[in-house]
Backbone bond lengths (Angstrom), bond angles and torsions (degrees), N, CA, C in turn:
res aa  C-N    CA-C-N  psi(-1)  N-CA   C-N-CA  omega(-1)  CA-C   N-CA-C  phi
1 M - - - 1.434 - - 1.496 115.34 -
2 K 1.265 113.76 130.51 1.574 116.60 177.31 1.439 111.02 -88.57
3 F 1.304 120.01 132.15 1.454 125.88 175.32 1.480 113.59 -81.78
4 E 1.324 116.36 133.29 1.453 120.05 -178.16 1.590 112.26 -86.62
5 R 1.415 109.27 -14.12 1.432 109.98 -169.98 1.613 98.38 -147.82
6 H 1.326 118.11 136.82 1.435 133.26 -175.91 1.615 108.86 -123.22
7 I 1.258 122.01 116.14 1.419 119.22 177.66 1.564 110.13 -119.22
8 G 1.253 120.29 131.60 1.431 126.54 -179.62 1.465 108.57 -117.65
9 I 1.242 123.51 136.97 1.435 127.61 179.74 1.473 112.59 -128.87
10 D 1.252 119.08 123.13 1.434 126.43 171.65 1.584 106.86 -89.16
11 Y 1.299 116.47 99.71 1.494 121.79 -163.64 1.506 112.37 -101.67
12 S 1.417 112.29 129.95 1.495 117.17 172.95 1.540 105.07 -122.20
13 G 1.347 115.03 133.59 1.450 119.33 -176.83 1.514 111.42 -102.16
14 A 1.222 122.37 11.00 1.508 123.18 -179.67 1.549 110.29 -62.97
15 R 1.302 114.54 153.53 1.389 123.31 175.25 1.535 116.50 57.14
16 A 1.257 118.08 -169.21 1.466 125.03 -176.63 1.508 110.29 -71.09
17 S 1.398 114.18 160.00 1.540 120.93 -175.68 1.578 106.15 -63.37
18 E 1.343 119.31 -31.60 1.483 118.74 -176.35 1.534 110.55 -87.59
19 S 1.211 120.97 0.61 1.533 124.88 -177.20 1.546 108.78 -72.09
20 R 1.294 116.83 134.51 1.467 116.64 179.78 1.689 104.18 -90.22
21 L 1.224 109.63 134.21 1.498 115.17 -170.00 1.549 108.10 -126.23
22 K 1.328 118.13 131.86 1.348 125.56 179.48 1.619 113.49 -63.63
23 G 1.302 113.04 -38.71 1.436 116.77 179.22 1.449 119.42 -84.22
24 L 1.334 115.86 8.96 1.484 119.31 174.66 1.561 109.43 -102.92
25 Q 1.339 115.67 113.70 1.465 126.13 -171.75 1.537 108.13 -129.83
26 V 1.334 108.96 147.30 1.528 117.44 177.83 1.498 106.97 -127.52
27 Y 1.312 114.42 133.26 1.531 121.96 -177.03 1.540 102.48 -129.32
28 E 1.370 114.17 150.75 1.438 117.82 -177.12 1.523 110.54 -149.00
29 T 1.274 117.86 148.24 1.522 125.85 169.94 1.485 104.83 -124.35
30 R 1.301 116.14 154.33 1.400 123.18 -179.44 1.554 104.14 -148.15
31 N 1.455 116.17 132.13 1.371 126.43 177.49 1.584 113.94 44.09
32 G 1.317 115.47 40.90 1.454 113.00 175.34 1.302 119.27 93.49
33 L 1.429 119.26 -15.04 1.452 123.41 -176.26 1.562 105.48 -72.21
34 G 1.353 116.57 164.64 1.461 122.26 -179.50 1.411 110.45 -74.10
35 P 1.336 115.65 157.76 1.459 122.36 -178.39 1.498 116.23 -60.75
36 R 1.368 117.94 143.90 1.411 120.89 178.19 1.576 106.85 -133.27
37 N 1.373 114.35 147.54 1.411 118.59 178.28 1.591 104.10 -78.30
38 V 1.316 116.04 129.88 1.509 122.67 178.88 1.489 109.23 -91.81
39 A 1.355 115.68 128.61 1.580 118.42 -177.94 1.479 106.18 -82.52
40 T 1.249 115.54 153.88 1.437 123.60 -179.80 1.568 108.61 -59.50
41 P 1.230 121.54 147.75 1.465 121.71 -179.38 1.500 113.67 -74.94
42 T 1.333 117.24 -14.76 1.530 113.57 178.25 1.465 112.41 -84.42
43 Q 1.315 113.41 128.44 1.468 122.13 -175.82 1.621 106.66 -59.80
44 G 1.289 117.10 134.09 1.360 126.78 176.75 1.601 118.38 77.87
45 A 1.339 112.27 -4.52 1.406 116.04 177.52 1.546 113.02 -88.14
46 R 1.253 114.85 139.56 1.509 120.08 178.65 1.649 112.83 -84.19
47 N 1.209 110.49 -43.11 1.455 116.50 -168.56 1.534 109.35 -111.57
48 W 1.351 116.42 155.76 1.339 122.82 177.56 1.648 114.65 -87.08
49 S 1.241 115.15 153.49 1.539 120.70 168.63 1.462 109.87 -100.92
50 R 1.334 119.07 156.53 1.467 120.85 176.36 1.521 108.56 -62.09
51 L 1.263 125.08 -35.65 1.401 131.39 178.61 1.501 112.63 -58.11
52 E 1.477 110.56 -47.69 1.511 116.31 172.52 1.483 114.77 -59.10
53 V 1.367 118.21 -42.67 1.335 122.73 178.95 1.586 112.49 -62.53
54 A 1.305 116.54 -40.40 1.409 120.92 -179.18 1.644 108.51 -66.30
55 Q 1.391 114.48 -42.66 1.440 115.63 175.39 1.605 112.64 -63.68
56 Y 1.226 113.34 -42.64 1.544 119.97 179.51 1.561 105.31 -53.12
57 C 1.219 117.43 -53.47 1.512 127.46 -175.87 1.482 107.49 -58.44
58 A 1.325 121.14 -51.34 1.436 128.28 179.38 1.594 109.75 -58.00
59 T 1.260 117.58 -41.29 1.420 117.07 -176.43 1.559 111.71 -73.21
60 A 1.452 113.56 -33.28 1.453 118.50 178.47 1.523 111.10 -67.58
61 I 1.434 113.85 -37.31 1.395 116.83 179.72 1.506 115.72 -63.53
62 L 1.394 110.73 -39.86 1.425 119.38 -178.71 1.475 115.75 -79.84
63 S 1.309 117.86 -3.53 1.452 125.48 177.55 1.641 110.74 -69.46
64 T 1.290 116.78 173.21 1.404 113.37 177.97 1.591 111.18 -96.55
65 E 1.256 114.55 1.04 1.475 118.51 174.39 1.547 109.12 -80.81
66 T 1.402 111.09 148.65 1.403 117.14 174.22 1.451 109.68 -77.74
67 V 1.421 118.37 129.85 1.557 115.20 -169.19 1.488 103.79 -139.42
68 I 1.406 113.65 146.91 1.477 121.11 170.26 1.520 102.34 -125.00
69 I 1.368 117.03 138.41 1.448 125.04 178.29 1.602 111.17 -120.49
70 G 1.284 110.21 124.23 1.596 113.51 176.03 1.480 105.61 -118.13
71 I 1.397 108.03 136.56 1.503 116.44 175.41 1.441 110.55 -122.63
72 D 1.392 114.17 129.75 1.394 118.92 177.66 1.582 100.49 -96.73
73 H 1.358 106.86 101.00 1.370 115.74 -172.81 1.567 115.00 -92.72
74 A 1.308 113.65 -17.96 1.527 121.73 178.24 1.511 106.00 58.17
75 F 1.256 122.68 37.36 1.448 120.90 178.43 1.485 112.92 -67.73
76 S 1.247 115.65 136.88 1.512 119.11 179.69 1.687 107.57 -150.81
77 F 1.293 108.74 160.17 1.473 110.02 173.12 1.558 109.53 -81.53
78 L 1.259 112.04 160.41 1.547 120.48 174.52 1.549 113.98 -51.44
79 T 1.222 120.38 147.15 1.477 123.01 -178.90 1.533 105.84 -60.44
80 S 1.303 117.98 -37.89 1.453 119.62 -175.61 1.543 114.16 -61.89
81 Y 1.390 112.92 -28.97 1.553 118.09 169.21 1.445 110.64 -56.37
82 F 1.298 117.24 -51.34 1.478 119.98 -176.44 1.530 114.63 -67.46
83 E 1.286 115.05 -25.34 1.508 117.56 -174.77 1.602 109.25 -89.62
84 R 1.309 119.09 -0.65 1.546 115.92 -176.89 1.553 104.91 -82.59
85 T 1.297 109.49 148.81 1.435 120.78 173.13 1.343 114.30 -98.34
86 V 1.199 123.54 144.64 1.542 122.53 -177.23 1.475 106.91 -108.71
């Protein structure tokens, strides 16, 4: 199946879900066009919040377009886990 829409998210989970974060970015391609940075849906706001990203993804999934969403979450274990000796 070919996807009509590709969404890529550079994710930052710092602070509260409503906090606006500079490191939280959304990019999108549609129908083979090059990627574009997607502006937050909130008028006058420069940065996305995690809540807005979740709502954006939910709307995309519920649309009639075939969509794939990739999230660069940078998930890792705590440093203390790596420093333990067995």
